[in-house]
RODO-2510 file (C-alpha; in nm, 4 decimals, decimal comma):
residues 216
     n   res          X          Y          Z
     1     m    -0,0002    -0,0004    -0,0007
     2     n     0,1204     0,3514    -0,0827
     3     f     0,0796     0,5173     0,2608
     4     e     0,1995     0,8587     0,1419
     5     l    -0,0643     0,8737    -0,1296
     6     a    -0,3264     0,7493     0,1211
     7     r    -0,2111     1,0119     0,3701
     8     f    -0,2399     1,2858     0,1052
     9     n    -0,5895     1,1682     0,0212
    10     m    -0,6845     1,1512     0,3880
    11     i    -0,5860     1,5135     0,4383
    12     e    -0,7171     1,6570     0,1111
    13     q    -1,0415     1,4493     0,0681
    14     q    -1,1500     1,3582     0,4207
    15     i    -1,0102     1,6281     0,6501
    16     r    -0,9594     1,9607     0,4638
    17     p    -1,3234     1,9752     0,3381
    18     w    -1,4404     1,9494     0,7013
    19     n    -1,3870     2,3176     0,7658
    20     m    -1,0169     2,2576     0,8280
    21     f    -0,7992     2,5610     0,7670
    22     d    -0,5242     2,5343     1,0285
    23     e    -0,2196     2,4619     0,8179
    24     k    -0,0133     2,3869     1,1302
    25     v    -0,2435     2,0965     1,2160
    26     l    -0,2737     1,9835     0,8556
    27     g     0,1010     1,9867     0,8127
    28     l     0,1495     1,7735     1,1231
    29     l    -0,1034     1,5194     0,9961
    30     g     0,1284     1,4747     0,7010
    31     t     0,4314     1,3970     0,9165
    32     i     0,2956     1,1894     1,2140
    33     k     0,2346     0,8458     1,0598
    34     r    -0,1055     0,7291     1,1773
    35     e    -0,0446     0,3771     1,0457
    36     e     0,2273     0,3404     1,3145
    37     f    -0,0295     0,3915     1,5874
    38     v    -0,2612     0,1050     1,5011
    39     s    -0,2397    -0,2733     1,5300
    40     s    -0,0391    -0,4318     1,2496
    41     s    -0,3509    -0,5973     1,1113
    42     l    -0,5247    -0,2629     1,0678
    43     r    -0,2367    -0,0657     0,9089
    44     n    -0,4071    -0,0634     0,5646
    45     l    -0,7167     0,0959     0,7252
    46     a    -0,5274     0,3531     0,9363
    47     l    -0,5900     0,6410     0,6927
    48     s    -0,9531     0,5492     0,6167
    49     d    -1,2615     0,7402     0,7348
    50     v    -1,3556     0,4853     1,0043
    51     e    -1,3260     0,4288     1,3811
    52     l    -1,0567     0,1673     1,4402
    53     p    -1,0636    -0,0744     1,7352
    54     l    -0,7837    -0,0624     1,9958
    55     p    -0,6058    -0,3692     2,1373
    56     g    -0,7725    -0,3377     2,4796
    57     e    -1,1064    -0,1546     2,4533
    58     q    -1,2487     0,1546     2,2827
    59     k    -1,1942     0,2856     1,9306
    60     m    -0,9908     0,5567     1,7678
    61     l    -1,1899     0,8575     1,6480
    62     f    -1,2389     0,9259     1,2776
    63     p    -0,9303     1,1064     1,1387
    64     r    -1,1440     1,4034     1,0320
    65     m    -1,2872     1,4376     1,3829
    66     e    -0,9416     1,4168     1,5455
    67     a    -0,8242     1,6945     1,3206
    68     r    -1,1219     1,9200     1,3630
    69     l    -1,1165     1,8941     1,7429
    70     l    -0,7479     1,9695     1,7459
    71     q    -0,8106     2,2780     1,5349
    72     e    -1,0791     2,4036     1,7728
    73     l    -0,8345     2,3855     2,0665
    74     k    -0,6287     2,6684     1,9143
    75     l    -0,3165     2,5040     2,0459
    76     r    -0,0093     2,7111     2,1394
    77     k     0,3489     2,5900     2,2042
    78     k     0,3345     2,6992     2,5689
    79     d     0,0115     2,5097     2,6445
    80     k    -0,0192     2,2428     2,9181
    81     v    -0,2794     1,9927     2,7945
    82     l    -0,4957     1,7182     2,9482
    83     e    -0,6159     1,4366     2,7249
    84     i    -0,8949     1,2051     2,8433
    85     g    -0,8550     0,8646     2,6749
    86     t    -0,5070     0,8038     2,5410
    87     g    -0,6184     0,5259     2,3097
    88     s    -0,3450     0,4498     2,0632
    89     g    -0,1377     0,7595     2,1484
    90     y    -0,1874     0,9097     1,8025
    91     v    -0,3762     1,2237     1,9192
    92     t    -0,1362     1,2362     2,2175
    93     a     0,1496     1,2627     1,9709
    94     l    -0,0191     1,5407     1,7730
    95     l    -0,0927     1,7324     2,0919
    96     a     0,2625     1,6881     2,2153
    97     k     0,4096     1,8174     1,8885
    98     l     0,1973     2,1331     1,9104
    99     t     0,2297     2,2128     2,2815
   100     d     0,4635     2,2140     2,5823
   101     f     0,3434     1,9066     2,7765
   102     v     0,0564     1,6588     2,7648
   103     y    -0,0907     1,4630     3,0566
   104     s    -0,2966     1,1797     2,9126
   105     i    -0,5275     0,9481     3,1088
   106     e    -0,6148     0,5917     2,9986
   107     i    -0,8009     0,3381     3,2106
   108     n    -0,7250     0,0248     3,0048
   109     a    -0,3810    -0,1177     3,0888
   110     q    -0,3466    -0,2814     2,7506
   111     n    -0,4223     0,0372     2,5650
   112     k    -0,1894     0,2345     2,7892
   113     q     0,1042     0,0044     2,7118
   114     f     0,0109     0,0095     2,3390
   115     a     0,0181     0,3950     2,3439
   116     v     0,3445     0,4081     2,5429
   117     d     0,5089     0,1757     2,2924
   118     n     0,3826     0,3804     1,9973
   119     l     0,4892     0,7135     2,1461
   120     t     0,8325     0,5773     2,2425
   121     r     0,8867     0,4524     1,8914
   122     a     0,7818     0,7903     1,7538
   123     g     1,0267     0,9706     1,9849
   124     i     0,7594     1,1659     2,1687
   125     k     0,8886     1,2568     2,5170
   126     n     0,6893     1,5516     2,6439
   127     v     0,4000     1,3361     2,7658
   128     s     0,2941     1,1575     3,0854
   129     i     0,0545     0,8631     3,0469
   130     i    -0,1524     0,7918     3,3624
   131     e    -0,3544     0,4705     3,4068
   132     a    -0,6741     0,5937     3,5740
   133     d    -1,0419     0,6874     3,5258
   134     g    -1,0292     1,0069     3,3258
   135     m    -1,3852     1,1183     3,3938
   136     s    -1,2717     1,3351     3,6875
   137     g    -0,9715     1,4774     3,5084
   138     l    -0,6401     1,5209     3,6859
   139     e    -0,6896     1,7705     3,9652
   140     n    -0,3402     1,7446     4,1065
   141     k    -0,1931     1,8784     3,7787
   142     a    -0,4631     2,1395     3,7065
   143     p    -0,5203     2,3977     3,5790
   144     f    -0,4730     2,3212     3,2132
   145     d    -0,4692     2,5499     2,9128
   146     k    -0,6476     2,2931     2,6968
   147     i    -0,8417     1,9678     2,7497
   148     f    -0,9086     1,7099     2,4759
   149     v    -1,1820     1,4513     2,5488
   150     g    -1,1254     1,1577     2,3149
   151     g    -1,4708     1,0010     2,3311
   152     a    -1,8327     1,0784     2,4093
   153     m    -1,9736     1,1768     2,7494
   154     a    -2,3383     1,2217     2,8308
   155     e    -2,2400     1,5639     2,9592
   156     i    -1,9137     1,7403     3,0084
   157     s    -1,8757     1,7589     3,3864
   158     q    -1,8252     2,0707     3,5960
   159     e    -1,5314     1,8902     3,7509
   160     l    -1,3519     1,8850     3,4169
   161     k    -1,4470     2,2400     3,3289
   162     k    -1,3043     2,3645     3,6582
   163     q    -0,9675     2,2212     3,5677
   164     l    -0,9340     2,4717     3,2834
   165     k    -0,7433     2,7961     3,3311
   166     v    -0,9432     3,1138     3,2628
   167     g    -0,9245     3,1485     2,8874
   168     g    -0,8671     2,7760     2,8488
   169     i    -1,0529     2,5569     2,5966
   170     l    -1,2000     2,2087     2,6179
   171     v    -1,3184     2,0068     2,3187
   172     g    -1,5209     1,6827     2,3346
   173     i    -1,8359     1,5031     2,2321
   174     e    -2,1457     1,5360     2,4448
   175     g    -2,4729     1,3459     2,4376
   176     i    -2,6330     1,0043     2,4355
   177     a    -2,6872     0,7903     2,1235
   178     p    -2,8233     0,8558     1,8761
   179     i    -2,7814     1,2288     1,9349
   180     m    -2,4353     1,3612     2,0175
   181     h    -2,2635     1,6891     1,9424
   182     a    -1,9061     1,7953     1,9210
   183     v    -1,8664     2,0891     2,1546
   184     v    -1,6101     2,3611     2,2371
   185     i    -1,6136     2,4980     2,5907
   186     e    -1,4173     2,8102     2,6794
   187     k    -1,3637     2,9208     3,0418
   188     v    -1,4286     3,2926     3,0389
   189     s    -1,4035     3,3552     3,4154
   190     d    -1,3760     3,1537     3,7326
   191     n    -1,7408     3,0529     3,7206
   192     e    -1,8491     3,1249     3,3635
   193     y    -1,8202     2,9097     3,0508
   194     k    -1,9081     2,9622     2,6879
   195     q    -2,0215     2,6456     2,5055
   196     t    -2,0589     2,6108     2,1330
   197     q    -2,1948     2,3145     1,9391
   198     l    -1,9835     2,2367     1,6340
   199     f    -2,1762     1,9562     1,4593
   200     e    -2,3948     1,6564     1,5250
   201     t    -2,2172     1,3202     1,5334
   202     f    -2,2037     0,9720     1,6840
   203     v    -1,8861     0,8145     1,8278
   204     t    -1,8125     0,5415     2,0840
   205     p    -1,8672     0,6655     2,4409
   206     l    -1,5791     0,6604     2,6869
   207     s    -1,5980     0,3366     2,8781
   208     s    -1,6970     0,4866     3,2119
   209     a    -1,9521     0,7079     3,0287
   210     e    -2,1360     0,4057     2,8856
   211     p    -2,4852     0,3477     3,0269
   212     s    -2,3979    -0,0226     3,0905
   213     g    -2,1445     0,0573     3,3590
   214     f    -1,8734     0,2853     3,4816
   215     k    -1,5542     0,1079     3,3910
   216     f    -1,3374     0,3542     3,1890
***
């Protein structure tokens, strides 16, 4: 398979038409090899417009959704970032390349090790992967400039919002199937938030956000 051609097509045909205009993010998508963050049996699907299963539990987001949420964070090199749901480590790597440091929380031990191996192989060092339930964030390292929620929650909790700095931004997916929305939340003061709906969607909920049980 010609991965470079597939990567070009992913960016130009899947991602750019999705209101993507941040050339910094688009350029990075061309250099971080997504196929190196998936199981070997799924490499040929790594650049396709699908959710891909992870070795432990959960799924990777669609590439276009990863990119659009990253764009909405308005990432800066000095940012300290919290990621909920490390997954494969692919988004973690993108966040780390665009910011100062990333704390990423993953509850599944198998996924955590998979992500650590992927990030190590990619030479990404400015990250800390924590095995824990990410629904409550990481209060002992708060506040954060940016928070990326890598799966759906019924509702973005106040606990997570409070871990933003004033002026900070959180992106995630909120709702219960079949109706979910990608949202951007900006903390405008200590007790005030501005929330914007980006688009309607449906993705796999975070494990502990699933109605069947709190196990993320």
